[in-house]
C-alpha positions in Angstrom: 0.0 0.0 0.0 2.8 2.4 0.9 4.5 1.7 -2.4 1.3 2.4 -4.3 0.9 5.7 -2.5 4.5 6.7 -3.4 3.9 5.8 -7.0 0.6 7.9 -7.0 2.4 10.8 -5.4 5.3 10.8 -7.9 2.8 10.5 -10.8 0.8 13.5 -9.5 4.0 15.5 -9.2 5.0 14.6 -12.7 1.6 15.7 -14.0 1.8 18.9 -12.1 5.3 19.7 -13.5 4.1 18.9 -17.1 1.1 21.2 -16.7 3.2 24.0 -15.2 5.7 23.6 -18.1 2.9 24.3 -20.6 2.3 27.7 -19.0 -0.9 29.7 -18.5 -3.3 30.2 -21.4 -1.9 33.7 -21.9 1.7 32.4 -21.9 0.6 29.7 -24.4 -0.8 32.5 -26.7 2.5 34.5 -26.4 4.5 31.4 -27.3 2.3 30.8 -30.4 2.9 34.5 -31.3 6.7 33.9 -31.0 6.5 30.8 -33.2 4.7 32.9 -35.8 7.2 35.7 -35.7 10.3 33.5 -35.5 9.3 31.3 -38.5 11.6 31.6 -41.5 8.5 31.9 -43.7 4.8 31.7 -43.3 1.7 31.9 -45.5 -1.6 33.2 -44.1 -4.8 32.4 -45.8 -7.2 35.1 -44.7 -10.8 36.1 -45.0 -12.7 38.9 -43.3 -16.1 40.5 -43.3 -16.5 44.2 -42.3 -20.0 45.3 -41.5 -20.9 48.9 -40.8 -24.3 50.0 -39.4 -25.1 53.6 -40.1 -28.6 54.3 -38.8 -31.0 52.3 -40.9 -28.3 51.4 -43.4 -26.0 48.4 -43.2 -22.9 48.0 -45.5 -20.9 44.8 -45.7 -17.6 44.2 -47.6 -15.6 41.0 -47.8 -11.9 40.7 -48.1 -10.0 37.4 -48.7 -6.6 36.2 -50.1 -3.1 35.2 -49.1 -0.3 36.9 -47.3 3.3 35.6 -47.7 6.1 36.6 -45.3 9.8 35.8 -45.5 12.1 36.4 -42.5 15.1 34.1 -42.9 17.2 37.0 -44.3 15.5 40.4 -44.7 11.8 40.7 -44.2 9.7 40.5 -47.3 5.9 40.4 -47.7 3.5 39.9 -50.6 -0.3 40.2 -50.2 -2.8 39.3 -52.9 -6.5 39.5 -52.3 -10.0 40.4 -53.5 -12.2 43.0 -52.0 -15.9 42.3 -52.6 -18.1 45.4 -52.2 -21.8 45.7 -51.1 -22.8 46.0 -54.8 -21.0 42.7 -55.7 -18.1 44.4 -57.4 -14.7 42.7 -56.9 -11.6 44.9 -56.5 -8.1 43.3 -56.7 -5.9 44.3 -53.8 -2.1 43.8 -53.8 0.6 44.9 -51.4 4.3 44.3 -51.1 7.2 45.0 -48.8 10.8 44.6 -49.8 14.0 46.6 -49.4 12.4 48.8 -46.7 9.6 50.0 -49.0 5.9 49.3 -48.8 4.0 49.2 -52.1 0.2 49.2 -52.4 -1.9 48.6 -55.5 -5.6 49.0 -55.3 -8.3 50.3 -57.7 -5.7 51.7 -60.0 -3.7 53.6 -57.4 -0.1 52.5 -57.1 1.9 54.0 -54.2 5.2 53.5 -52.5 6.2 54.5 -48.9 9.4 53.9 -47.1 8.8 52.3 -43.7 10.1 49.6 -41.3 8.9 46.0 -41.4 6.9 46.6 -38.2 5.1 49.6 -39.8 4.4 47.5 -42.9 2.9 44.8 -40.7 0.6 47.5 -39.2 -0.7 48.2 -42.7 -1.6 44.6 -43.4 -1.5 43.0 -40.0 -5.0 41.7 -39.7 -4.2 39.4 -42.5 -1.7 37.6 -40.3 -1.5 36.3 -36.7 -2.4 38.9 -34.0 1.2 38.7 -32.6 1.2 42.2 -31.1 -0.5 40.8 -28.0 1.3 39.4 -24.9 0.2 37.5 -21.8 -0.7 40.6 -19.8 -3.0 42.1 -22.5 -5.9 39.7 -22.0 -9.0 40.7 -20.0 -9.9 37.0 -19.9 -8.3 34.0 -21.4 -8.9 30.2 -21.2 -7.6 27.0 -22.8 -9.4 23.9 -23.7 -10.2 21.7 -26.8 -12.4 22.0 -29.8 -14.6 19.3 -31.1 -11.7 17.7 -33.0 -9.6 17.5 -29.8 -7.2 20.3 -30.9 -5.9 22.8 -28.3 -8.0 25.9 -28.3 -7.3 29.3 -26.6 -10.2 31.7 -26.2 -9.7 35.3 -25.1 -11.3 38.7 -24.5 -9.3 41.9 -25.0 -10.3 45.2 -23.5 -10.8 48.2 -25.8 -7.6 49.8 -24.6 -5.5 46.7 -25.6 -7.2 46.1 -28.9 -5.1 48.8 -30.5 -2.0 46.5 -30.0 -3.2 44.1 -32.6 -1.2 44.8 -35.7 -3.4 46.5 -38.3 -6.5 47.1 -36.1 -6.1 50.8 -35.6 -4.9 51.3 -39.2 -7.9 49.5 -40.8 -10.5 51.3 -38.7 -8.8 54.6 -39.3 -8.9 54.1 -43.0 -12.7 53.6 -42.7 -13.0 56.6 -40.4 -11.3 58.9 -43.0 -14.0 58.1 -45.6 -16.1 61.0 -44.4 -15.4 64.5 -45.5 -14.4 65.6 -41.9 -13.2 62.2 -40.8 -14.2 60.4 -37.6 -12.7 59.2 -34.3 -12.3 55.5 -33.6 -13.5 54.0 -30.4 -12.8 50.3 -29.9 -15.0 47.8 -28.0 -14.2 44.5 -26.4 -12.5 42.1 -28.9 -13.1 38.4 -28.6 -11.2 35.6 -30.4 -9.8 32.1 -30.4 -6.7 30.3 -31.6 -6.2 26.6 -32.6 -2.8 25.2 -31.8 -0.7 22.4 -33.2 1.7 21.9 -30.3 2.8 25.5 -29.8 2.2 26.7 -33.3 -1.0 28.5 -34.4 -3.0 26.6 -37.0 -5.8 29.1 -37.3 -7.1 32.2 -35.6 -10.5 33.9 -35.6 -11.5 37.1 -33.8 -14.2 39.8 -33.9 -13.0 43.4 -33.8 -15.9 45.8 -33.0 -15.6 49.6 -32.9 -17.6 52.8 -33.2 -16.6 55.6 -35.6 -17.7 58.9 -34.1 -18.4 61.5 -36.7 -19.7 65.0 -36.0 -23.3 64.2 -36.7 -23.5 60.4 -36.0 -21.9 57.2 -34.8 -21.3 54.2 -37.1 -21.0 50.8 -35.6 -18.3 48.8 -37.3 -17.4 45.1 -36.8 -14.5 43.3 -38.6 -14.7 39.5 -38.3 -11.4 37.8 -39.3 -10.4 34.2 -39.9 -6.8 33.2 -40.8 -5.1 29.8 -41.4 -1.3 29.5 -41.3 1.4 27.4 -43.0 5.0 27.4 -41.8 8.2 26.8 -43.7 11.8 26.3 -42.7 13.2 28.3 -45.6 12.2 31.3 -47.8 9.2 30.8 -50.0 8.7 32.2 -53.5 7.6 35.8 -53.8 6.2 37.3 -57.0 7.0 41.0 -57.1 5.9 43.2 -60.0 7.9 46.0 -61.6 7.7 48.9 -59.1 8.7 51.6 -61.7 5.2 53.0 -61.9 4.6 53.2 -58.1 4.7 56.8 -56.8 5.0 58.5 -53.5 1.5 59.6 -52.2 0.9 63.4 -52.2 1.3 65.1 -48.9 
């Protein structure tokens, strides 16, 4: 009996050590973010739906495509996507980052801007993993399993921390500037979840709600995002166009 108690005690200690080694849910998320950022190359397959409610009117746009990132040497990015408007029109959207320059190509407008890799991620960040968040940024976070038995992290982020998600502020601000006088962005609670394969993120989904405050009204905007990730141990192919006809935007 004494021997059995010793075995049970040792087994319990080993389980405890194994669980503590996994870390808290917030630490597991932060580890997944590090895996994403440290990967030599990654492809993100993204889709998002942005819905804006302005009084009695509701506008919905859909954006989907692929984001490629190389990091093994210098940082390079290539985004190709399709923006589907409320009227059903499809607009090609392309963006690139190489040699410290960000290039955007949308609706016939081709622009180039010098910036850091982090600034470029802020321009297209919602198409990749929300790696700007760390353990202390969660208002609530839990870990469990989905129906397939995969590890799943679910979280809530306060409005003050939502701005840390790469691309969140920039995407909402672009929407806010559509009015003649522009509007102010006010974030609300963001909810999301991540599916892990070991410590690597397989997919992520989150809902990013905000209010755009104009002088005469408030518009409720919600961006719902879903991304799936592929990781590579070496650089992946990038297809860059000729940048000779890209110009600096007017001041």
